[in-house]
N, C-alpha and C positions, 0 to 999 in steps of 0.2 A: 505564513500559510499553515493551516492546521493539518494534522495527520490525515483527517478525513478527506480534506480537499486534495491532498496529495494522492491518497489511495484512489479517489474517484478520477482524477486527471490521468494518472498512470494507467488505470484500468481502461479508460476510454481510449487512450492513445494506443493501447495494445488491442483495441477492438474486442474487448471481452464484456460479457454481461455480468451482472452481479452474481447470477447463478453459476456461470462458468468459473468465475474467480473463487466462489465459495467451494465448489467441488475440488478445485486444485489445491486450495488451502486446507480443506478439511473442516469447514465450518458451514453453518446454514446461510442461505441467502439473506435471511433477516439479520444475521450478525454482520455481514458485509454492509448492508444498508445502514445499520446502526453505527458502524465505524465511520462510514461516509458522512452521516448526518451529525456526528459528534456525540451521539447518545452514549457510546462507549469510548471513554477517554483514555483508559489505561488498558492497552492491549497486552495479552500474555506474551512473554518473551519468545516462547516457541512459535507463536503465530506471527510475530514480527519477522522472525527469521524465515519462516516458510513463505510469508507474503512477499518479502524482499526477493527471495529466490524465484518465485513465480513471476514477479514483475520485472525481474532481471535488473535489480538495483541493489546497492549496498544497504544494509539495514540502517546505517546512520542517516540516510536520506529521509527515512520515515521518522526517526527519533529526534532530529534537530528541528528547531523552530524556523529555520530559514526557508526562503523561497528556493526553488530549484529550477534548473533547466537541463536539457539532455546533455549539454556539454559538461556541466558540472557533474552529472551522474557518471559520465564516461571517465572523467578525471579521477573520481573516487574509486572506480573499479580497479584502477592501476595500482 
């Protein structure tokens, strides 16, 4: 699963709009859209950390190429 797909799935699961996520992360709505579409493949490290905090996940969930589920996310938080 791509980073963009993960961001989109996690954002939707948390019932946030792209705009709400953008405000919380400190980027534009267009940037969130480009992350989700895959137009931006290399996210800045500081934004990965902030995005992970906002989505309540470990940063590794965004960085690894594996699929994820909520149980796996909870295990990685420990």
